[in-house]
FILUM-251147 format. One record per residue (C-alpha): residue number from 0; x, y, z. Coordinates in nm, 2 decimals. Each point is the difference from the previous one (the first is absolute). Layout:
REM FILUM-251147
  num      c1      c2      c3
  NUM       X       Y       Z
...
//
This chain:
REM FILUM-251147
  num      c1      c2      c3
    0    0.00    0.00    0.00
    1    0.13    0.34   -0.09
    2    0.09    0.21    0.31
    3   -0.28    0.24    0.08
    4   -0.10    0.22    0.28
    5   -0.37   -0.06    0.03
    6   -0.20    0.32    0.07
    7    0.29    0.17    0.16
    8    0.14    0.35   -0.03
    9    0.35    0.10    0.10
   10    0.04    0.22    0.31
   11    0.13    0.27   -0.24
   12   -0.06   -0.06   -0.37
   13    0.33   -0.07   -0.16
   14   -0.13    0.13   -0.34
   15   -0.30    0.15   -0.15
   16   -0.08   -0.32   -0.19
   17    0.00   -0.24    0.29
   18   -0.04   -0.37   -0.08
   19   -0.06   -0.29    0.23
   20    0.14   -0.26   -0.24
   21    0.37   -0.07    0.01
   22    0.06   -0.22   -0.31
   23    0.37    0.09   -0.03
   24    0.07   -0.15    0.34
   25   -0.18   -0.32   -0.11
   26    0.21    0.00   -0.32
   27    0.32    0.05    0.19
   28   -0.06   -0.32    0.19
   29    0.07   -0.18   -0.33
   30    0.34    0.16   -0.01
   31    0.07   -0.09    0.36
   32   -0.11   -0.36   -0.06
   33    0.23   -0.02   -0.31
   34    0.29    0.13    0.22
   35   -0.06   -0.28    0.25
   36   -0.02   -0.25   -0.27
   37    0.34    0.12   -0.15
   38    0.17   -0.04    0.33
   39   -0.14   -0.34    0.08
   40    0.12   -0.11   -0.35
   41    0.35    0.02    0.14
   42   -0.07   -0.31    0.20
   43   -0.05   -0.20   -0.32
   44    0.36    0.04   -0.12
   45   -0.12    0.00   -0.36
   46    0.31    0.13   -0.18
   47    0.29   -0.22   -0.09
   48    0.24    0.30   -0.05
   49    0.13    0.11    0.35
   50    0.05    0.36   -0.13
   51   -0.37    0.02   -0.11
   52   -0.11   -0.14    0.33
   53    0.21    0.25    0.19
   54   -0.15    0.29   -0.20
   55   -0.34   -0.14    0.08
   56    0.09    0.00    0.37
   57    0.14    0.35   -0.01
   58   -0.30    0.16   -0.17
   59   -0.28   -0.23    0.13
   60    0.08   -0.08    0.36
   61   -0.15    0.32    0.14
   62   -0.30    0.01   -0.23
   63   -0.21   -0.22    0.22
   64    0.10    0.20    0.31
   65   -0.13    0.32   -0.16
   66   -0.31   -0.18   -0.11
   67   -0.07   -0.14    0.34
   68    0.05    0.34    0.16
   69   -0.24    0.14   -0.25
   70   -0.27   -0.25    0.11
   71    0.05    0.08    0.37
   72   -0.01    0.38   -0.05
   73   -0.30   -0.04   -0.24
   74   -0.19   -0.20    0.25
   75    0.02    0.27    0.26
   76   -0.08    0.27   -0.25
   77   -0.30   -0.18   -0.15
   78   -0.17   -0.11    0.33
   79    0.03    0.36    0.12
   80   -0.13    0.14   -0.33
   81   -0.30   -0.23    0.02
   82   -0.07    0.03    0.37
   83   -0.32    0.15    0.12
   84   -0.11    0.13    0.34
   85   -0.32   -0.20   -0.05
   86    0.19   -0.33   -0.05
   87    0.02   -0.25    0.28
   88    0.33   -0.16    0.10
   89   -0.15   -0.35   -0.02
   90   -0.13    0.07   -0.35
   91    0.35    0.12   -0.11
   92    0.15   -0.32    0.15
   93   -0.26   -0.21   -0.18
   94    0.07    0.15   -0.34
   95    0.38   -0.04    0.05
   96   -0.04   -0.36    0.11
   97   -0.20   -0.10   -0.30
   98    0.24    0.19   -0.23
   99    0.32   -0.16    0.15
  100   -0.08   -0.36    0.10
  101   -0.21   -0.17   -0.27
  102    0.26    0.01   -0.28
  103    0.27   -0.09    0.25
  104   -0.19   -0.30    0.14
  105   -0.10   -0.14   -0.35
  106    0.36    0.03   -0.13
  107    0.13   -0.15    0.33
  108   -0.22   -0.31   -0.05
  109    0.12   -0.03   -0.36
  110    0.36    0.02    0.12
  111   -0.07   -0.27    0.26
  112   -0.15   -0.22   -0.27
  113    0.31    0.04   -0.22
  114    0.24   -0.04    0.30
  115   -0.12   -0.32    0.16
  116    0.09   -0.22   -0.30
  117    0.36    0.12    0.02
  118    0.05   -0.18    0.33
  119    0.18    0.31    0.14
  120   -0.11    0.03    0.37
  121   -0.23    0.28    0.09
  122    0.06    0.14    0.35
  123   -0.34    0.04    0.16
  124    0.06    0.31    0.22
  125    0.18    0.19   -0.28
  126   -0.27   -0.09   -0.25
  127   -0.28    0.11    0.24
  128    0.18    0.33    0.07
  129    0.02    0.06   -0.38
  130   -0.37   -0.08   -0.04
  131   -0.09    0.25    0.28
  132    0.24    0.26   -0.14
  133    0.20    0.03    0.33
  134    0.33   -0.16   -0.10
  135    0.20    0.32   -0.02
  136   -0.05    0.07    0.37
  137    0.23   -0.28    0.09
  138    0.38    0.07   -0.02
  139    0.07   -0.35   -0.15
  140    0.11   -0.07   -0.35
  141   -0.17   -0.34   -0.02
  142   -0.32    0.15    0.13
  143    0.00    0.29   -0.24
  144    0.10   -0.20   -0.31
  145   -0.21   -0.31    0.09
  146   -0.32    0.19   -0.08
  147   -0.04   -0.19   -0.33
  148   -0.07    0.32   -0.20
  149    0.31    0.21    0.05
  150   -0.11    0.35   -0.11
  151   -0.30   -0.01    0.24
  152    0.22    0.10    0.29
  153   -0.06    0.35   -0.11
  154   -0.38   -0.04    0.06
  155    0.09   -0.03    0.37
  156    0.07    0.37   -0.02
  157   -0.34    0.06   -0.16
  158   -0.17   -0.19    0.28
  159    0.17    0.22    0.26
  160   -0.07    0.32   -0.20
  161   -0.36   -0.08   -0.04
  162   -0.04   -0.10    0.36
  163    0.15    0.33    0.12
  164   -0.15    0.23   -0.25
  165   -0.31    0.11    0.19
  166    0.23    0.13    0.28
  167    0.26    0.14   -0.23
  168   -0.28    0.18   -0.19
  169   -0.10    0.19    0.31
  170    0.35    0.08    0.11
  171    0.12    0.13   -0.34
  172   -0.32    0.21   -0.03
  173    0.10    0.18    0.32
  174    0.32    0.12   -0.16
  175   -0.04    0.37   -0.11
  176    0.02    0.03   -0.38
  177    0.30    0.24    0.03
  178    0.19   -0.28    0.18
  179   -0.07   -0.29   -0.23
  180    0.32    0.04   -0.20
  181    0.20    0.00    0.31
  182   -0.16   -0.32    0.11
  183    0.05   -0.16   -0.34
  184    0.37    0.08    0.01
  185    0.02   -0.11    0.37
  186   -0.15   -0.34   -0.07
  187    0.23   -0.05   -0.31
  188    0.30    0.09    0.22
  189   -0.12   -0.26    0.26
  190   -0.01   -0.25   -0.28
  191    0.36    0.10   -0.10
  192    0.11   -0.08    0.36
  193   -0.12   -0.36   -0.02
  194    0.31   -0.16   -0.16
  195    0.23    0.19    0.22
  196   -0.19   -0.10    0.32
  197    0.01   -0.36   -0.13
  198    0.37    0.01   -0.06
  199    0.08    0.16    0.33
  200   -0.22   -0.20    0.23
  201   -0.08   -0.34   -0.16
  202    0.23   -0.30   -0.02
  203    0.23   -0.02   -0.30
  204   -0.04   -0.38   -0.02
  205   -0.12   -0.22   -0.15
  206    0.03    0.14   -0.36
  207   -0.32    0.02   -0.20
  208   -0.04   -0.27   -0.25
  209   -0.13    0.24   -0.27
  210    0.21    0.31    0.10
  211    0.32   -0.15    0.14
  212    0.17    0.34    0.05
  213   -0.23    0.07    0.30
  214   -0.12   -0.22    0.28
  215   -0.34   -0.16   -0.01
  216   -0.13    0.20    0.30
  217    0.11    0.33   -0.16
  218   -0.14   -0.11   -0.34
  219   -0.33   -0.10    0.15
  220   -0.04    0.32    0.21
  221    0.09    0.23   -0.29
  222   -0.19   -0.17   -0.28
  223   -0.27   -0.24    0.11
  224   -0.11    0.11    0.35
  225   -0.36    0.13   -0.04
  226    0.05    0.29    0.26
  227    0.29    0.15   -0.19
  228   -0.15   -0.05   -0.34
  229   -0.33    0.16    0.11
  230    0.18    0.33    0.01
  231   -0.04    0.02   -0.37
  232   -0.38   -0.05    0.04
  233    0.00    0.29    0.25
  234    0.18    0.22   -0.25
  235   -0.27   -0.08   -0.25
  236   -0.27    0.11    0.25
  237    0.18    0.33    0.06
  238    0.05    0.07   -0.37
  239   -0.37   -0.06   -0.06
  240   -0.08    0.26    0.27
  241    0.25    0.24   -0.17
  242   -0.19   -0.02   -0.32
  243   -0.35    0.01    0.16
  244    0.09    0.31    0.20
  245    0.14    0.18   -0.30
  246    0.36   -0.01    0.12
  247    0.15   -0.17   -0.31
  248    0.31    0.16   -0.13
  249   -0.11    0.00   -0.37
  250    0.24   -0.26   -0.13
  251   -0.16   -0.14   -0.32
  252   -0.03   -0.36   -0.12
  253    0.27    0.02   -0.27
  254    0.26    0.17    0.22
  255   -0.07   -0.25    0.28
  256    0.04   -0.28   -0.25
  257    0.34    0.13   -0.12
  258    0.11    0.07    0.35
  259   -0.09   -0.36    0.10
  260    0.18   -0.15   -0.30
  261    0.31    0.21    0.06
  262   -0.01   -0.08    0.37
  263   -0.02   -0.37   -0.08
  264    0.30    0.01   -0.23
  265    0.20    0.20    0.26
  266   -0.07   -0.26    0.27
  267    0.07   -0.32   -0.19
  268    0.28   -0.09    0.23
  269   -0.19    0.07    0.33
  270   -0.09   -0.34    0.16
  271   -0.37    0.07    0.06
  272   -0.06   -0.37    0.06
  273    0.23    0.02    0.30
  274   -0.24    0.24    0.18
  275    0.05    0.34   -0.16
  276   -0.37    0.02   -0.08
  277   -0.01    0.37    0.05
  278    0.18    0.04   -0.34
  279   -0.30   -0.09   -0.22
  280   -0.23    0.16    0.26
  281    0.11    0.35   -0.09
  282   -0.09    0.00   -0.37
  283   -0.32   -0.20    0.05
  284   -0.12    0.26    0.26
  285    0.02    0.26   -0.28
  286   -0.10   -0.21   -0.30
  287   -0.34   -0.12    0.14
  288   -0.13    0.35    0.09
  289    0.12    0.14   -0.32
  290   -0.20   -0.25   -0.21
  291   -0.30    0.04    0.24
  292    0.00    0.38   -0.06
  293    0.01   -0.07   -0.38
  294   -0.31   -0.20    0.03
  295   -0.17    0.25    0.24
  296    0.06    0.27   -0.26
  297   -0.13   -0.22   -0.29
  298    0.33   -0.03   -0.17
  299    0.06   -0.32   -0.20
  300    0.32   -0.20    0.06
  301    0.14   -0.31   -0.16
  302   -0.08   -0.17    0.33
  303   -0.37    0.09   -0.03
  304   -0.04   -0.18   -0.34
  305   -0.26   -0.27   -0.02
  306    0.26   -0.27   -0.04
  307    0.21    0.11    0.30
  308   -0.31    0.03    0.22
  309   -0.11   -0.35   -0.11
  310    0.34   -0.14    0.09
  311    0.02    0.19    0.33
  312   -0.33   -0.14    0.11
  313    0.13   -0.35   -0.03
  314    0.34    0.06    0.17
  315   -0.09   -0.15    0.34
  316   -0.10   -0.32   -0.17
  317    0.32    0.02   -0.21
  318    0.21    0.05    0.31
  319   -0.16   -0.30    0.18
  320    0.08   -0.24   -0.28
  321    0.30    0.13   -0.19
  322    0.29   -0.18    0.18
  323   -0.16   -0.34   -0.01
  324   -0.07    0.04   -0.37
  325    0.35    0.12   -0.06
  326    0.15   -0.31    0.17
  327   -0.25   -0.24   -0.17
  328    0.07    0.14   -0.35
  329    0.38   -0.01    0.05
  330   -0.01   -0.35    0.15
  331   -0.20   -0.12   -0.30
  332    0.30    0.04   -0.23
  333    0.17   -0.28    0.20
  334   -0.33   -0.20    0.04
  335   -0.02    0.06    0.38
  336   -0.25    0.14    0.25
  337    0.13    0.34    0.11
  338   -0.25    0.09    0.26
  339    0.25   -0.04    0.29
  340    0.26    0.21   -0.19
  341    0.25   -0.29   -0.01
  342    0.06   -0.14   -0.35
  343    0.26   -0.02   -0.28
  344    0.06    0.35   -0.13
  345   -0.01    0.04   -0.38
  346    0.20    0.29   -0.14
  347   -0.04    0.18   -0.33
  348    0.16    0.26   -0.22
  349   -0.09    0.36    0.03
  350   -0.28    0.01   -0.25
  351   -0.16   -0.33    0.10
  352    0.02    0.08    0.37
  353   -0.18    0.33   -0.06
  354   -0.27   -0.18   -0.20
  355   -0.04   -0.25    0.29
  356   -0.04    0.29    0.24
  357   -0.26    0.18   -0.22
  358   -0.20   -0.32   -0.06
  359    0.00   -0.08    0.37
  360   -0.12    0.36    0.08
  361   -0.28   -0.03   -0.25
  362   -0.10   -0.34    0.14
  363   -0.01    0.15    0.35
  364   -0.22    0.28   -0.13
  365   -0.24   -0.25   -0.15
  366   -0.02   -0.21    0.32
  367   -0.04    0.32    0.21
  368   -0.29    0.11   -0.22
  369   -0.17   -0.33    0.05
  370    0.06    0.02    0.38
  371   -0.13    0.35    0.00
  372   -0.31   -0.09   -0.19
  373   -0.09   -0.33    0.18
  374    0.11    0.08    0.35
  375    0.09    0.36    0.09
  376   -0.29    0.18   -0.17
  377   -0.28   -0.24    0.09
  378    0.11   -0.01    0.36
  379    0.03    0.37    0.03
  380   -0.35    0.05   -0.16
  381   -0.16   -0.26    0.23
  382    0.17    0.04    0.34
  383    0.21    0.32    0.02
  384   -0.31    0.20    0.11
  385   -0.29   -0.12    0.22
  386   -0.35    0.03   -0.12
  387   -0.16    0.33    0.08
  388   -0.24   -0.14    0.27
  389    0.30   -0.17    0.17
  390    0.19    0.33    0.00
  391   -0.29    0.18    0.17
  392   -0.03   -0.26    0.27
  393    0.37    0.01    0.09
  394    0.06    0.22    0.30
  395    0.37    0.07   -0.08
  396    0.09    0.36   -0.01
  397    0.15    0.18   -0.29
  398    0.37    0.02   -0.08
  399    0.12    0.28    0.24
  400    0.05    0.34   -0.16
  401    0.12    0.32    0.15
  402   -0.20    0.21   -0.25
  403   -0.38   -0.03   -0.02
  404   -0.21   -0.08   -0.30
  405    0.27   -0.05   -0.27
  406    0.21   -0.28   -0.14
  407    0.37    0.00   -0.06
//
């Protein structure tokens, strides 16, 4: 569904041609999803030429980190943009539950069905934590990576963010508009302190299996721990308030895009994966409001095209399935089942390897579209909102608001 702000008006109109729809932000989700796909493609080891593989690592390693930060900031921005003083906390949680869990559970069961015939043991506690989206809370590599569907550790942050949003919504709305920028900078600075706190106070052993230059406790705290990653969600909330209160600095969508691209190239050698997550946070905190303002003012962008919006709407389904599909496709070249990620790697020349990546991406899109049509959309239509009579009977109070009679 395209991001909209139902029936709401900003605290101060950002422009004379105010719009509630934010198609550009929906379309940008497709770019972020592709970024994550590119980085996860590194795990396949597709290219036979070591020089090509090293260039892929250099230019693609941080792509997924930027894409992931985009999603975290976007989540905070969007739930604030669509929040209403007439909403109820339990209704918000209900909508988020039925958005987050059905795709996850369906794909989880498919993975189980593919996994069991391999004979590779499934650790019950780790698998259960993965199903419940709580595995990232435990500072244990086997626990985190035993969740059966690796990328879904990031949904642990979404669960925390959604749970805390009704309270965060109230707290952020109490910030005076002229102080919002100071708070945005302050929370970003707090995020920048995370890796330094981890290096100073957490054990430097044992080394992380996936980032051996840092210890596992430091890596977990800086990159996976829901509390530290939720800072990006908080920045998204504050940036939405900046736009809604008319405090945006006027940075346009094109300059913000160029700034983000230049920033990405300038930080290729920064090890974001080791916990320096504040690095992509900075450009994402500017990019998202810039495109939101373009939509508010009725300006078309490449991200707001029909194709980009169509792709963006299916990006959560894409995210849930893409790594499993990547492993299964790659393993098929050696006639193996790749669901567990352990199989004989087939390598290719540059052209063939790129074609394999493109074909795999397109297959992921097709399967995501099916999942979106058969699971996500029907569930959201049927269960994300209660029937009107049930809503009237429920005694729960509205989502707290410090201003009366308006949504933000």
